[in-house]
C-alpha positions as CSV (number, residue, x, y, z in Angstrom):
1,M,5.4,-16.8,5.3
2,T,8.2,-16.0,7.7
3,D,7.4,-15.4,11.4
4,E,8.1,-11.7,10.9
5,Q,5.7,-11.6,8.0
6,L,3.0,-13.3,10.0
7,A,3.4,-10.9,12.9
8,L,3.4,-7.8,10.5
9,Q,0.3,-9.1,8.8
10,A,-1.5,-9.6,12.2
11,V,-0.5,-6.0,13.3
12,S,-1.7,-4.7,10.0
13,D,-5.0,-6.6,10.3
14,A,-5.5,-5.4,13.8
15,Q,-4.8,-1.8,12.8
16,R,-7.4,-2.0,10.0
17,I,-10.0,-3.3,12.5
18,L,-9.3,-0.5,14.9
19,E,-9.4,2.1,12.2
20,E,-12.9,0.8,11.2
21,Y,-13.9,1.1,14.9
22,L,-12.6,4.6,15.2
23,E,-14.6,5.9,12.2
24,P,-17.2,8.4,13.2
25,M,-20.4,6.4,13.4
26,P,-22.8,5.1,16.1
27,R,-21.0,2.5,18.2
28,N,-23.0,-0.6,19.0
29,N,-20.6,-3.2,17.7
30,E,-17.9,-3.3,20.4
31,R,-18.3,-7.0,20.8
32,V,-17.9,-7.6,17.0
33,I,-14.7,-5.5,17.0
34,L,-13.4,-7.4,20.0
35,D,-14.2,-10.7,18.4
36,K,-12.4,-9.7,15.2
37,L,-9.3,-8.6,17.1
38,V,-9.2,-11.8,19.1
39,E,-9.6,-13.8,15.9
40,V,-6.6,-12.0,14.4
41,L,-4.4,-12.2,17.5
42,E,-5.1,-15.8,18.3
43,R,-4.4,-17.3,14.9
44,P,-2.6,-20.5,15.7
45,E,0.2,-19.8,13.2
46,L,0.7,-16.4,14.7
47,L,1.0,-17.8,18.2
48,V,3.6,-20.3,17.1
49,A,5.5,-17.6,15.2
50,V,5.6,-15.2,18.2
51,T,6.7,-18.1,20.4
52,R,9.6,-18.8,18.0
53,M,10.5,-15.1,17.8
54,Q,10.6,-15.0,21.6
55,G,13.1,-17.8,21.7
56,G,10.7,-20.6,22.5
57,R,9.5,-19.3,25.8
């Protein structure tokens, strides 16, 4: 997968998680949602890809 594809996949996954959270239902799962978002956004391959896209900063 290219760096751009990895980034787009992560954004798509994060959007899906937020959509689930925004569905009208009782909210007692904020920590679960946060954990899912962190899991998506801290994928090692994503972090490497973002660093490369930023020019190695």
